[in-house]
C-alpha positions in Angstrom: -2.8 -5.5 18.5 -4.5 -3.4 15.8 -4.6 -4.7 12.3 -4.7 -2.7 9.1 -6.5 -4.0 6.0 -5.5 -2.4 2.8 -4.6 -2.9 -0.9 -0.8 -2.8 -1.5 0.5 -0.3 -4.0 2.0 -1.3 -7.3 5.6 -2.3 -7.4 7.6 0.7 -8.7 10.1 -1.6 -10.5 7.5 -3.2 -12.7 4.6 -2.0 -14.8 2.2 -4.8 -14.0 -0.7 -4.4 -11.5 -1.3 -8.0 -10.6 -0.2 -7.7 -7.0 -2.6 -4.8 -6.4 -5.8 -6.9 -6.7 -5.5 -8.6 -3.4 -6.2 -7.2 0.1 -3.6 -7.5 2.9 -4.1 -7.8 6.6 -1.1 -6.5 8.5 -0.5 -5.9 12.2 0.6 -2.5 13.3 3.6 -2.6 15.6 2.9 -1.8 19.2 6.5 -0.4 19.7 9.1 0.9 17.4 11.9 -1.5 16.5 15.2 -0.7 18.1 18.9 -1.7 17.6 20.0 -4.8 19.6 22.7 -4.0 22.1 25.3 -6.6 21.2 25.3 -6.8 17.4 23.4 -3.6 16.5 20.7 -5.5 14.5 17.3 -4.0 14.4 14.8 -6.0 16.4 11.4 -5.7 17.9 9.6 -7.3 20.7 6.3 -7.8 18.8 6.3 -11.0 16.6 3.0 -10.0 15.0 4.9 -7.4 13.0 6.1 -10.1 10.7 2.6 -11.5 9.9 1.0 -10.5 6.5 -2.1 -12.3 5.2 -3.4 -11.8 1.7 -7.1 -12.1 0.8 -8.9 -12.1 -2.5 -11.6 -9.6 -1.3 -11.9 -6.9 1.3 -14.9 -8.6 2.8 -12.9 -11.8 3.3 -10.2 -9.9 5.2 -12.8 -8.2 7.4 -14.6 -11.5 8.0 -11.3 -13.2 9.1 -10.4 -10.3 11.5 -13.9 -10.4 13.1 -13.8 -14.2 13.4 -10.5 -14.0 15.2 -11.5 -11.0 17.3 -8.8 -8.8 15.9 -9.4 -5.1 16.1 -8.9 -3.7 12.6 -9.1 -0.6 10.4 -9.8 -0.6 6.7 -7.8 1.8 4.5 -9.5 2.4 1.2 -7.3 2.9 -1.8 -7.6 6.3 -3.6 -9.6 6.2 -6.9 -7.1 6.7 -9.7 -8.2 8.5 -12.8 -7.2 6.5 -15.9 -5.1 8.5 -18.3 -5.0 7.2 -21.9 -2.2 8.9 -23.8 -0.6 8.1 -27.1 2.7 9.2 -28.6 0.9 11.4 -31.1 -0.6 13.5 -28.2 2.9 15.0 -27.7 2.6 16.8 -31.0 -1.1 17.7 -31.0 -2.3 21.3 -31.6 -4.6 21.1 -28.5 -1.5 20.5 -26.3 -1.0 23.2 -23.7 2.4 24.6 -23.3 3.8 25.2 -19.8 3.3 28.7 -18.4 6.1 31.1 -19.0 8.1 32.0 -15.9 8.1 35.6 -14.7 11.5 37.3 -14.6 
């Protein structure tokens, strides 16, 4: 019953980053889900796979996992380089052209 503590990625359908500020504790499934024999629905035997807890800080998530004796691993988000670009940069003289393709 290993738990993963991470910051969820930004929703690709929206430009806002509000949901990326919280930390999430999520249990890793012990076994892969499989189709149920009668109806063919996907099901799993581990009910902890449905549990997701959100925390304001990474330390709060780690503290909760340690208080509940849950083995956990912390996945740090990659540092993103902020790129500030304006429309006029498309026409700037310093703009580099793509390299010519060799025949």
